[in-house]
FIKE-892554 format. One record per atom (N, C-alpha, C): chain; atom name; x, y, z. Coordinates in nm, 4 decimals. Example, Ala and Ser with C-alpha at 12.3 -4.5 7.8 and 13.67 -1.06 7.14 Angstrom:
// FIKE-892554
<r kette="A" atom="N" east="1.3190" north="-0.5690" up="0.7800"/>
<r kette="A" atom="CA" east="1.2300" north="-0.4500" up="0.7800"/>
<r kette="A" atom="C" east="1.3200" north="-0.3300" up="0.7800"/>
<r kette="A" atom="N" east="1.2850" north="-0.2250" up="0.7080"/>
<r kette="A" atom="CA" east="1.3670" north="-0.1060" up="0.7140"/>
<r kette="A" atom="C" east="1.2900" north="0.0030" up="0.7870"/>
//
This chain:
// FIKE-892554
<r kette="A" atom="N" east="0.0857" north="-0.1179" up="0.0000"/>
<r kette="A" atom="CA" east="0.0000" north="0.0000" up="0.0000"/>
<r kette="A" atom="C" east="0.0899" north="0.1237" up="0.0000"/>
<r kette="A" atom="N" east="0.0570" north="0.2137" up="-0.0898"/>
<r kette="A" atom="CA" east="0.1336" north="0.3385" up="-0.0973"/>
<r kette="A" atom="C" east="0.0798" north="0.4368" up="0.0055"/>
<r kette="A" atom="N" east="0.1666" north="0.5251" up="0.0504"/>
<r kette="A" atom="CA" east="0.1269" north="0.6295" up="0.1430"/>
<r kette="A" atom="C" east="0.1631" north="0.7646" up="0.0843"/>
<r kette="A" atom="N" east="0.0802" north="0.8650" up="0.1143"/>
<r kette="A" atom="CA" east="0.1071" north="0.9996" up="0.0649"/>
<r kette="A" atom="C" east="0.0557" north="1.1005" up="0.1660"/>
<r kette="A" atom="N" east="0.1263" north="1.2090" up="0.1762"/>
<r kette="A" atom="CA" east="0.0805" north="1.3191" up="0.2618"/>
<r kette="A" atom="C" east="-0.0371" north="1.3881" up="0.1949"/>
<r kette="A" atom="N" east="-0.1207" north="1.4491" up="0.2772"/>
<r kette="A" atom="CA" east="-0.2388" north="1.5158" up="0.2247"/>
<r kette="A" atom="C" east="-0.2015" north="1.6221" up="0.1207"/>
<r kette="A" atom="N" east="-0.0999" north="1.7006" up="0.1487"/>
<r kette="A" atom="CA" east="-0.0596" north="1.8052" up="0.0533"/>
<r kette="A" atom="C" east="-0.0077" north="1.7443" up="-0.0768"/>
<r kette="A" atom="N" east="0.0592" north="1.6302" up="-0.0674"/>
<r kette="A" atom="CA" east="0.1058" north="1.5624" up="-0.1880"/>
<r kette="A" atom="C" east="-0.0128" north="1.5134" up="-0.2714"/>
<r kette="A" atom="N" east="-0.1150" north="1.4618" up="-0.2043"/>
<r kette="A" atom="CA" east="-0.2367" north="1.4192" up="-0.2737"/>
<r kette="A" atom="C" east="-0.3035" north="1.5381" up="-0.3414"/>
<r kette="A" atom="N" east="-0.3124" north="1.6483" up="-0.2690"/>
<r kette="A" atom="CA" east="-0.3777" north="1.7672" up="-0.3239"/>
<r kette="A" atom="C" east="-0.3037" north="1.8189" up="-0.4465"/>
<r kette="A" atom="N" east="-0.1727" north="1.8148" up="-0.4445"/>
<r kette="A" atom="CA" east="-0.0941" north="1.8673" up="-0.5568"/>
<r kette="A" atom="C" east="-0.0866" north="1.7712" up="-0.6756"/>
<r kette="A" atom="N" east="-0.1049" north="1.6418" up="-0.6505"/>
<r kette="A" atom="CA" east="-0.0920" north="1.5422" up="-0.7577"/>
<r kette="A" atom="C" east="-0.2122" north="1.4480" up="-0.7608"/>
<r kette="A" atom="N" east="-0.3289" north="1.5024" up="-0.7425"/>
<r kette="A" atom="CA" east="-0.4500" north="1.4200" up="-0.7308"/>
<r kette="A" atom="C" east="-0.4700" north="1.3287" up="-0.8516"/>
<r kette="A" atom="N" east="-0.4507" north="1.3808" up="-0.9723"/>
<r kette="A" atom="CA" east="-0.4735" north="1.2994" up="-1.0918"/>
<r kette="A" atom="C" east="-0.3844" north="1.1756" up="-1.0923"/>
<r kette="A" atom="N" east="-0.2587" north="1.1908" up="-1.0580"/>
<r kette="A" atom="CA" east="-0.1667" north="1.0767" up="-1.0568"/>
<r kette="A" atom="C" east="-0.2098" north="0.9717" up="-0.9545"/>
<r kette="A" atom="N" east="-0.2519" north="1.0168" up="-0.8369"/>
<r kette="A" atom="CA" east="-0.2945" north="0.9224" up="-0.7346"/>
<r kette="A" atom="C" east="-0.4235" north="0.8506" up="-0.7749"/>
<r kette="A" atom="N" east="-0.5172" north="0.9254" up="-0.8319"/>
<r kette="A" atom="CA" east="-0.6430" north="0.8618" up="-0.8722"/>
<r kette="A" atom="C" east="-0.6234" north="0.7688" up="-0.9910"/>
<r kette="A" atom="N" east="-0.5270" north="0.7967" up="-1.0762"/>
<r kette="A" atom="CA" east="-0.4937" north="0.7025" up="-1.1832"/>
<r kette="A" atom="C" east="-0.4422" north="0.5714" up="-1.1245"/>
<r kette="A" atom="N" east="-0.3615" north="0.5806" up="-1.0181"/>
<r kette="A" atom="CA" east="-0.3104" north="0.4605" up="-0.9525"/>
<r kette="A" atom="C" east="-0.4232" north="0.3817" up="-0.8851"/>
<r kette="A" atom="N" east="-0.5157" north="0.4538" up="-0.8232"/>
<r kette="A" atom="CA" east="-0.6302" north="0.3876" up="-0.7596"/>
<r kette="A" atom="C" east="-0.7147" north="0.3189" up="-0.8665"/>
<r kette="A" atom="N" east="-0.7346" north="0.3857" up="-0.9765"/>
<r kette="A" atom="CA" east="-0.8126" north="0.3270" up="-1.0857"/>
<r kette="A" atom="C" east="-0.7455" north="0.2005" up="-1.1391"/>
<r kette="A" atom="N" east="-0.6138" north="0.1954" up="-1.1319"/>
<r kette="A" atom="CA" east="-0.5391" north="0.0780" up="-1.1772"/>
<r kette="A" atom="C" east="-0.5389" north="-0.0332" up="-1.0727"/>
<r kette="A" atom="N" east="-0.5979" north="-0.0105" up="-0.9556"/>
<r kette="A" atom="CA" east="-0.6093" north="-0.1151" up="-0.8548"/>
<r kette="A" atom="C" east="-0.5293" north="-0.0933" up="-0.7284"/>
<r kette="A" atom="N" east="-0.4528" north="0.0132" up="-0.7196"/>
<r kette="A" atom="CA" east="-0.3702" north="0.0421" up="-0.6006"/>
<r kette="A" atom="C" east="-0.4563" north="0.1014" up="-0.4894"/>
<r kette="A" atom="N" east="-0.4161" north="0.0764" up="-0.3660"/>
<r kette="A" atom="CA" east="-0.4762" north="0.1422" up="-0.2498"/>
<r kette="A" atom="C" east="-0.3746" north="0.2428" up="-0.1963"/>
<r kette="A" atom="N" east="-0.4231" north="0.3623" up="-0.1641"/>
<r kette="A" atom="CA" east="-0.3336" north="0.4683" up="-0.1163"/>
<r kette="A" atom="C" east="-0.3818" north="0.5163" up="0.0198"/>
<r kette="A" atom="N" east="-0.2910" north="0.5198" up="0.1164"/>
<r kette="A" atom="CA" east="-0.3221" north="0.5699" up="0.2507"/>
<r kette="A" atom="C" east="-0.2783" north="0.7157" up="0.2575"/>
<r kette="A" atom="N" east="-0.3691" north="0.8014" up="0.3005"/>
<r kette="A" atom="CA" east="-0.3422" north="0.9444" up="0.3114"/>
<r kette="A" atom="C" east="-0.3051" north="0.9775" up="0.4557"/>
<r kette="A" atom="N" east="-0.1960" north="1.0531" up="0.4704"/>
<r kette="A" atom="CA" east="-0.1460" north="1.0915" up="0.6033"/>
<r kette="A" atom="C" east="-0.1562" north="1.2429" up="0.6223"/>
<r kette="A" atom="N" east="-0.1886" north="1.2826" up="0.7447"/>
<r kette="A" atom="CA" east="-0.1857" north="1.4248" up="0.7812"/>
<r kette="A" atom="C" east="-0.1041" north="1.4343" up="0.9090"/>
<r kette="A" atom="N" east="0.0010" north="1.5103" up="0.9031"/>
<r kette="A" atom="CA" east="0.0930" north="1.5216" up="1.0163"/>
<r kette="A" atom="C" east="0.1469" north="1.3838" up="1.0578"/>
<r kette="A" atom="N" east="0.1690" north="1.2981" up="0.9576"/>
<r kette="A" atom="CA" east="0.2254" north="1.1658" up="0.9823"/>
<r kette="A" atom="C" east="0.1274" north="1.0615" up="1.0337"/>
<r kette="A" atom="N" east="-0.0022" north="1.0993" up="1.0511"/>
<r kette="A" atom="CA" east="-0.1028" north="1.0056" up="1.1001"/>
<r kette="A" atom="C" east="-0.1997" north="0.9703" up="0.9878"/>
<r kette="A" atom="N" east="-0.2340" north="0.8431" up="0.9744"/>
<r kette="A" atom="CA" east="-0.3285" north="0.8044" up="0.8683"/>
<r kette="A" atom="C" east="-0.4678" north="0.8614" up="0.8942"/>
<r kette="A" atom="N" east="-0.5250" north="0.9210" up="0.7895"/>
<r kette="A" atom="CA" east="-0.6602" north="0.9772" up="0.8019"/>
<r kette="A" atom="C" east="-0.7595" north="0.9130" up="0.7053"/>
<r kette="A" atom="N" east="-0.7071" north="0.8507" up="0.5983"/>
<r kette="A" atom="CA" east="-0.7992" north="0.7919" up="0.5008"/>
<r kette="A" atom="C" east="-0.7252" north="0.6921" up="0.4137"/>
<r kette="A" atom="N" east="-0.8013" north="0.5960" up="0.3624"/>
<r kette="A" atom="CA" east="-0.7527" north="0.5045" up="0.2598"/>
<r kette="A" atom="C" east="-0.8364" north="0.5273" up="0.1352"/>
<r kette="A" atom="N" east="-0.7695" north="0.5442" up="0.0243"/>
<r kette="A" atom="CA" east="-0.8407" north="0.5545" up="-0.1035"/>
<r kette="A" atom="C" east="-0.8266" north="0.4176" up="-0.1690"/>
<r kette="A" atom="N" east="-0.9399" north="0.3511" up="-0.1867"/>
<r kette="A" atom="CA" east="-0.9392" north="0.2154" up="-0.2405"/>
<r kette="A" atom="C" east="-1.0212" north="0.2098" up="-0.3691"/>
<r kette="A" atom="N" east="-0.9813" north="0.1230" up="-0.4616"/>
<r kette="A" atom="CA" east="-1.0602" north="0.1098" up="-0.5837"/>
<r kette="A" atom="C" east="-1.1952" north="0.0447" up="-0.5535"/>
<r kette="A" atom="N" east="-1.2934" north="0.0807" up="-0.6304"/>
<r kette="A" atom="CA" east="-1.4268" north="0.0232" up="-0.6158"/>
<r kette="A" atom="C" east="-1.4280" north="-0.1122" up="-0.6859"/>
<r kette="A" atom="N" east="-1.4815" north="-0.2123" up="-0.6176"/>
<r kette="A" atom="CA" east="-1.4915" north="-0.3458" up="-0.6775"/>
<r kette="A" atom="C" east="-1.5901" north="-0.3409" up="-0.7938"/>
<r kette="A" atom="N" east="-1.5593" north="-0.4102" up="-0.9030"/>
<r kette="A" atom="CA" east="-1.6530" north="-0.4093" up="-1.0160"/>
<r kette="A" atom="C" east="-1.7870" north="-0.4689" up="-0.9738"/>
<r kette="A" atom="N" east="-1.8919" north="-0.4002" up="-1.0091"/>
<r kette="A" atom="CA" east="-2.0266" north="-0.4438" up="-0.9706"/>
<r kette="A" atom="C" east="-2.0722" north="-0.5587" up="-1.0597"/>
<r kette="A" atom="N" east="-2.1324" north="-0.6577" up="-0.9976"/>
<r kette="A" atom="CA" east="-2.1904" north="-0.7687" up="-1.0714"/>
<r kette="A" atom="C" east="-2.3403" north="-0.7472" up="-1.0817"/>
<r kette="A" atom="N" east="-2.3994" north="-0.7806" up="-1.1945"/>
<r kette="A" atom="CA" east="-2.5459" north="-0.7721" up="-1.2030"/>
<r kette="A" atom="C" east="-2.6093" north="-0.8679" up="-1.1017"/>
<r kette="A" atom="N" east="-2.7290" north="-0.8351" up="-1.0566"/>
<r kette="A" atom="CA" east="-2.7941" north="-0.9150" up="-0.9528"/>
<r kette="A" atom="C" east="-2.8127" north="-1.0600" up="-0.9958"/>
<r kette="A" atom="N" east="-2.8344" north="-1.0846" up="-1.1245"/>
<r kette="A" atom="CA" east="-2.8564" north="-1.2219" up="-1.1689"/>
<r kette="A" atom="C" east="-2.7276" north="-1.3040" up="-1.1656"/>
<r kette="A" atom="N" east="-2.6110" north="-1.2385" up="-1.1561"/>
<r kette="A" atom="CA" east="-2.4858" north="-1.3128" up="-1.1461"/>
<r kette="A" atom="C" east="-2.4431" north="-1.3334" up="-1.0011"/>
<r kette="A" atom="N" east="-2.5055" north="-1.2655" up="-0.9072"/>
<r kette="A" atom="CA" east="-2.4674" north="-1.2775" up="-0.7666"/>
<r kette="A" atom="C" east="-2.5151" north="-1.4078" up="-0.7047"/>
<r kette="A" atom="N" east="-2.6246" north="-1.4622" up="-0.7555"/>
<r kette="A" atom="CA" east="-2.6789" north="-1.5872" up="-0.7018"/>
<r kette="A" atom="C" east="-2.6504" north="-1.7013" up="-0.7987"/>
<r kette="A" atom="N" east="-2.6292" north="-1.8182" up="-0.7436"/>
<r kette="A" atom="CA" east="-2.6126" north="-1.9343" up="-0.8298"/>
<r kette="A" atom="C" east="-2.7499" north="-1.9827" up="-0.8737"/>
<r kette="A" atom="N" east="-2.7588" north="-2.0254" up="-0.9957"/>
<r kette="A" atom="CA" east="-2.8861" north="-2.0721" up="-1.0502"/>
<r kette="A" atom="C" east="-2.9193" north="-2.2095" up="-0.9947"/>
<r kette="A" atom="N" east="-3.0451" north="-2.2303" up="-0.9654"/>
<r kette="A" atom="CA" east="-3.0897" north="-2.3627" up="-0.9222"/>
<r kette="A" atom="C" east="-3.1982" north="-2.4092" up="-1.0193"/>
<r kette="A" atom="N" east="-3.2028" north="-2.5380" up="-1.0488"/>
<r kette="A" atom="CA" east="-3.3005" north="-2.5870" up="-1.1456"/>
<r kette="A" atom="C" east="-3.4431" north="-2.5726" up="-1.0927"/>
<r kette="A" atom="N" east="-3.5341" north="-2.5491" up="-1.1842"/>
<r kette="A" atom="CA" east="-3.6756" north="-2.5375" up="-1.1498"/>
<r kette="A" atom="C" east="-3.7309" north="-2.6772" up="-1.1299"/>
<r kette="A" atom="N" east="-3.7876" north="-2.7014" up="-1.0135"/>
<r kette="A" atom="CA" east="-3.8437" north="-2.8320" up="-0.9820"/>
<r kette="A" atom="C" east="-3.9926" north="-2.8148" up="-0.9595"/>
<r kette="A" atom="N" east="-4.0716" north="-2.8891" up="-1.0367"/>
<r kette="A" atom="CA" east="-4.2168" north="-2.8834" up="-1.0245"/>
<r kette="A" atom="C" east="-4.2648" north="-3.0232" up="-0.9908"/>
<r kette="A" atom="N" east="-4.3398" north="-3.0351" up="-0.8828"/>
<r kette="A" atom="CA" east="-4.3907" north="-3.1670" up="-0.8461"/>
<r kette="A" atom="C" east="-4.5262" north="-3.1893" up="-0.9115"/>
<r kette="A" atom="N" east="-4.5604" north="-3.3127" up="-0.9316"/>
<r kette="A" atom="CA" east="-4.6887" north="-3.3470" up="-0.9905"/>
<r kette="A" atom="C" east="-4.6758" north="-3.3742" up="-1.1387"/>
<r kette="A" atom="N" east="-4.7905" north="-3.3904" up="-1.2040"/>
<r kette="A" atom="CA" east="-4.7933" north="-3.4223" up="-1.3463"/>
<r kette="A" atom="C" east="-4.7547" north="-3.3009" up="-1.4291"/>
<r kette="A" atom="N" east="-4.6979" north="-3.3265" up="-1.5426"/>
<r kette="A" atom="CA" east="-4.6617" north="-3.2196" up="-1.6334"/>
<r kette="A" atom="C" east="-4.7856" north="-3.1603" up="-1.6984"/>
<r kette="A" atom="N" east="-4.7749" north="-3.0387" up="-1.7440"/>
<r kette="A" atom="CA" east="-4.8879" north="-2.9690" up="-1.8050"/>
<r kette="A" atom="C" east="-4.9401" north="-3.0422" up="-1.9280"/>
<r kette="A" atom="N" east="-4.8499" north="-3.0894" up="-2.0123"/>
<r kette="A" atom="CA" east="-4.8944" north="-3.1585" up="-2.1340"/>
<r kette="A" atom="C" east="-4.9708" north="-3.2860" up="-2.0988"/>
<r kette="A" atom="N" east="-4.9282" north="-3.3563" up="-1.9933"/>
<r kette="A" atom="CA" east="-4.9987" north="-3.4775" up="-1.9512"/>
<r kette="A" atom="C" east="-5.1391" north="-3.4427" up="-1.9033"/>
<r kette="A" atom="N" east="-5.1537" north="-3.3346" up="-1.8286"/>
<r kette="A" atom="CA" east="-5.2858" north="-3.2927" up="-1.7809"/>
<r kette="A" atom="C" east="-5.3779" north="-3.2557" up="-1.8965"/>
<r kette="A" atom="N" east="-5.3232" north="-3.1901" up="-1.9977"/>
<r kette="A" atom="CA" east="-5.4042" north="-3.1523" up="-2.1143"/>
<r kette="A" atom="C" east="-5.4527" north="-3.2770" up="-2.1872"/>
<r kette="A" atom="N" east="-5.3630" north="-3.3745" up="-2.2056"/>
<r kette="A" atom="CA" east="-5.4019" north="-3.4987" up="-2.2741"/>
<r kette="A" atom="C" east="-5.5093" north="-3.5730" up="-2.1960"/>
<r kette="A" atom="N" east="-5.4966" north="-3.5788" up="-2.0651"/>
<r kette="A" atom="CA" east="-5.5978" north="-3.6453" up="-1.9832"/>
<r kette="A" atom="C" east="-5.7304" north="-3.5714" up="-1.9911"/>
<r kette="A" atom="N" east="-5.7280" north="-3.4403" up="-1.9909"/>
<r kette="A" atom="CA" east="-5.8506" north="-3.3614" up="-2.0003"/>
<r kette="A" atom="C" east="-5.9193" north="-3.3843" up="-2.1339"/>
<r kette="A" atom="N" east="-5.8416" north="-3.3919" up="-2.2394"/>
<r kette="A" atom="CA" east="-5.8994" north="-3.4176" up="-2.3717"/>
<r kette="A" atom="C" east="-5.9617" north="-3.5568" up="-2.3789"/>
<r kette="A" atom="N" east="-5.8995" north="-3.6539" up="-2.3137"/>
<r kette="A" atom="CA" east="-5.9523" north="-3.7910" up="-2.3145"/>
<r kette="A" atom="C" east="-6.0833" north="-3.8001" up="-2.2374"/>
<r kette="A" atom="N" east="-6.1005" north="-3.7204" up="-2.1362"/>
<r kette="A" atom="CA" east="-6.2216" north="-3.7240" up="-2.0532"/>
<r kette="A" atom="C" east="-6.3171" north="-3.6092" up="-2.0858"/>
<r kette="A" atom="N" east="-6.3056" north="-3.5558" up="-2.2047"/>
<r kette="A" atom="CA" east="-6.3882" north="-3.4422" up="-2.2433"/>
<r kette="A" atom="C" east="-6.5354" north="-3.4811" up="-2.2429"/>
<r kette="A" atom="N" east="-6.6222" north="-3.3882" up="-2.2044"/>
<r kette="A" atom="CA" east="-6.7653" north="-3.4159" up="-2.1956"/>
<r kette="A" atom="C" east="-6.8359" north="-3.4030" up="-2.3296"/>
<r kette="A" atom="N" east="-6.7711" north="-3.3458" up="-2.4280"/>
<r kette="A" atom="CA" east="-6.8341" north="-3.3327" up="-2.5599"/>
<r kette="A" atom="C" east="-6.8119" north="-3.4632" up="-2.6354"/>
<r kette="A" atom="N" east="-6.9198" north="-3.5283" up="-2.6702"/>
<r kette="A" atom="CA" east="-6.9072" north="-3.6529" up="-2.7452"/>
<r kette="A" atom="C" east="-6.8912" north="-3.6205" up="-2.8927"/>
<r kette="A" atom="N" east="-6.8469" north="-3.7180" up="-2.9666"/>
<r kette="A" atom="CA" east="-6.8253" north="-3.6949" up="-3.1099"/>
<r kette="A" atom="C" east="-6.9567" north="-3.6686" up="-3.1817"/>
<r kette="A" atom="N" east="-7.0659" north="-3.7276" up="-3.1370"/>
<r kette="A" atom="CA" east="-7.1946" north="-3.7039" up="-3.2029"/>
<r kette="A" atom="C" east="-7.2419" north="-3.5612" up="-3.1791"/>
<r kette="A" atom="N" east="-7.2185" north="-3.5072" up="-3.0601"/>
<r kette="A" atom="CA" east="-7.2575" north="-3.3698" up="-3.0297"/>
<r kette="A" atom="C" east="-7.1709" north="-3.2736" up="-3.1098"/>
<r kette="A" atom="N" east="-7.0452" north="-3.3066" up="-3.1198"/>
<r kette="A" atom="CA" east="-6.9543" north="-3.2203" up="-3.1932"/>
<r kette="A" atom="C" east="-6.9909" north="-3.2149" up="-3.3403"/>
<r kette="A" atom="N" east="-7.0445" north="-3.3276" up="-3.3957"/>
<r kette="A" atom="CA" east="-7.0827" north="-3.3281" up="-3.5368"/>
<r kette="A" atom="C" east="-7.2068" north="-3.2434" up="-3.5600"/>
<r kette="A" atom="N" east="-7.2902" north="-3.2233" up="-3.4581"/>
<r kette="A" atom="CA" east="-7.4125" north="-3.1459" up="-3.4728"/>
<r kette="A" atom="C" east="-7.3893" north="-2.9952" up="-3.4690"/>
<r kette="A" atom="N" east="-7.2682" north="-2.9499" up="-3.4380"/>
<r kette="A" atom="CA" east="-7.2391" north="-2.8078" up="-3.4326"/>
<r kette="A" atom="C" east="-7.2270" north="-2.7522" up="-3.5726"/>
<r kette="A" atom="N" east="-7.2800" north="-2.6334" up="-3.5925"/>
<r kette="A" atom="CA" east="-7.2738" north="-2.5692" up="-3.7218"/>
<r kette="A" atom="C" east="-7.1601" north="-2.4675" up="-3.7226"/>
<r kette="A" atom="N" east="-7.0889" north="-2.4559" up="-3.8338"/>
<r kette="A" atom="CA" east="-6.9822" north="-2.3569" up="-3.8406"/>
<r kette="A" atom="C" east="-7.0372" north="-2.2149" up="-3.8355"/>
<r kette="A" atom="N" east="-6.9629" north="-2.1249" up="-3.7804"/>
<r kette="A" atom="CA" east="-7.0026" north="-1.9847" up="-3.7717"/>
<r kette="A" atom="C" east="-6.9689" north="-1.9181" up="-3.9044"/>
<r kette="A" atom="N" east="-7.0697" north="-1.8507" up="-3.9606"/>
<r kette="A" atom="CA" east="-7.0478" north="-1.7804" up="-4.0855"/>
<r kette="A" atom="C" east="-6.9990" north="-1.6394" up="-4.0576"/>
<r kette="A" atom="N" east="-6.8993" north="-1.5995" up="-4.1329"/>
<r kette="A" atom="CA" east="-6.8473" north="-1.4623" up="-4.1175"/>
<r kette="A" atom="C" east="-6.9293" north="-1.3701" up="-4.2047"/>
<r kette="A" atom="N" east="-6.9711" north="-1.2587" up="-4.1479"/>
<r kette="A" atom="CA" east="-7.0450" north="-1.1578" up="-4.2237"/>
<r kette="A" atom="C" east="-6.9602" north="-1.0330" up="-4.2367"/>
<r kette="A" atom="N" east="-6.9765" north="-0.9658" up="-4.3470"/>
<r kette="A" atom="CA" east="-6.9014" north="-0.8415" up="-4.3678"/>
<r kette="A" atom="C" east="-6.9777" north="-0.7246" up="-4.3087"/>
<r kette="A" atom="N" east="-6.9061" north="-0.6405" up="-4.2399"/>
<r kette="A" atom="CA" east="-6.9666" north="-0.5185" up="-4.1827"/>
<r kette="A" atom="C" east="-6.9500" north="-0.4082" up="-4.2843"/>
<r kette="A" atom="N" east="-7.0549" north="-0.3312" up="-4.3010"/>
<r kette="A" atom="CA" east="-7.0476" north="-0.2181" up="-4.3945"/>
<r kette="A" atom="C" east="-7.0643" north="-0.0876" up="-4.3226"/>
//
C-alpha cells in the first residue's frame, strides 16, 4: 500500500487517482497520522450473477400430460360435436 501526505495528494491528485483506478490502495497521512484510505471500487456484478442458478423443480404431473388427460375425458361426445354448425363470417359495412 502506498502512502502519501495530504498536501502531496492535493498537488498530484490525478496521478494518485490514476493509480487507484489501476487497482492500487493509497493511505493518506496528515501530520504523519493516517486519516484515510483511497481504495478502488470493486466491479459491480449484475444481480442475476450474484446468485447461483438452481433448477426449477415442479412436483406433480406435467402440463402436457394434464391436457391430454382432459382431452380424453372431455364431456363433448363426437356425435354432439358433429351437430355443431360452423359460424359464418359476415361483412360489416
